[in-house]
C-alpha positions in Angstrom: -44.3 -52.4 53.4 -45.1 -51.2 49.9 -44.7 -47.6 48.7 -47.2 -45.5 46.7 -46.1 -45.4 43.1 -46.9 -41.8 42.8 -46.0 -40.0 46.1 -43.7 -42.6 47.6 -45.3 -42.9 51.1 -45.1 -46.3 52.8 -48.5 -48.1 52.9 -50.0 -50.6 55.3 -51.6 -53.6 53.6 -55.1 -52.2 54.2 -54.2 -48.8 52.7 -53.1 -50.2 49.3 -55.1 -49.4 46.1 -54.1 -51.0 42.8 -54.8 -49.1 39.6 -53.6 -50.5 36.3 -51.2 -52.8 38.0 -49.5 -50.1 40.2 -49.8 -49.6 43.9 -51.2 -46.2 45.2 -52.3 -44.6 48.4 -55.9 -43.5 48.6 -55.3 -39.9 47.4 -53.1 -40.9 44.5 -55.5 -43.7 43.5 -58.3 -41.2 43.2 -56.1 -38.9 41.1 -55.5 -41.7 38.6 -59.1 -41.3 37.5 -58.6 -37.7 36.5 -57.3 -37.1 33.0 -54.2 -34.9 33.0 -52.7 -35.4 29.6 -49.1 -34.5 29.7 -48.3 -35.8 26.2 -51.1 -34.2 24.2 -49.9 -33.2 20.7 -52.8 -30.9 20.0 -52.2 -29.1 23.3 -48.5 -28.7 22.5 -49.4 -27.3 19.0 -51.9 -24.9 20.5 -49.5 -23.7 23.3 -46.7 -23.2 20.8 -49.0 -21.1 18.5 -50.3 -19.1 21.5 -46.8 -18.4 22.8 -45.7 -17.3 19.3 -48.6 -15.0 18.8 -48.0 -13.5 22.2 -44.3 -13.1 21.6 -43.5 -15.2 24.6 -40.1 -16.9 24.9 -38.6 -18.8 27.8 -40.7 -18.5 30.9 -42.6 -15.4 29.7 -46.3 -15.9 30.0 -46.1 -18.6 32.8 -47.7 -18.2 36.2 -45.4 -17.4 39.1 -45.7 -21.0 40.3 -44.8 -22.4 36.9 -41.8 -20.2 36.8 -40.8 -21.4 40.3 -41.2 -25.0 39.0 -39.0 -24.3 36.0 -36.3 -22.6 38.2 -36.4 -25.5 40.6 -35.9 -28.0 37.7 -32.9 -26.0 36.4 -31.3 -25.6 39.8 -31.6 -29.3 40.5 -30.8 -30.7 37.1 -34.2 -32.5 37.1 -36.8 -33.2 39.8 -39.2 -36.0 40.6 -42.9 -35.5 41.3 -42.4 -36.5 44.9 -39.7 -33.9 45.2 -42.1 -31.2 43.8 -44.8 -32.4 46.2 -42.5 -32.0 49.2 -41.0 -28.7 48.1 -44.2 -26.9 47.2 -46.7 -28.7 49.5 -49.0 -29.6 46.6 -50.8 -32.7 45.7 -49.5 -35.0 42.9 -52.4 -33.9 40.7 -51.6 -30.2 41.2 -47.9 -30.8 40.4 -48.9 -32.8 37.3 -51.2 -30.0 36.1 -48.3 -27.4 36.4 -45.9 -29.8 34.7 -48.3 -30.3 31.8 -48.2 -26.6 31.1 -44.4 -26.7 31.0 -44.5 -29.8 28.7 -47.0 -28.2 26.4 -44.9 -25.1 26.2 -41.9 -27.3 25.4 -40.0 -26.0 28.4 -39.8 -29.4 30.2 -40.1 -33.1 29.6 -39.9 -36.4 31.4 -36.6 -38.3 31.5 -36.1 -41.9 32.8 -33.1 -42.3 35.0 -31.8 -45.3 37.0 -33.6 -44.2 40.1 -36.9 -43.0 38.6 -38.5 -40.5 36.3 -37.4 -36.9 36.5 -38.8 -33.8 34.9 -36.0 -31.9 33.2 -35.7 -28.9 30.9 -36.7 -29.4 27.3 -33.0 -29.1 26.1 -31.8 -31.9 28.4 
């Protein structure tokens, strides 16, 4: 059995969708067609200016969910997207959207590790 690249569930052969050379389940394959740009320099610049103008530092100005995500990252020294999905009961796309805000605010970033990609604090 193969696993979905995004959420990690095991897939039967007839439930496999290939997008850009990677294997996905139906839901995650659909999500690949949405554009959530985590690494968007203009969004980072805009978020930094907005936070400076608002006087926000740290997690000030984030939504309660974004603050929960940040605290979960800190408490676990990094978290994978499937771990966020399981913990918060959200879709991969919803998790990605929240993580994009943390990335644009320079509060979090991706980090490759031997067992996958983790979202960690910016300072890591």
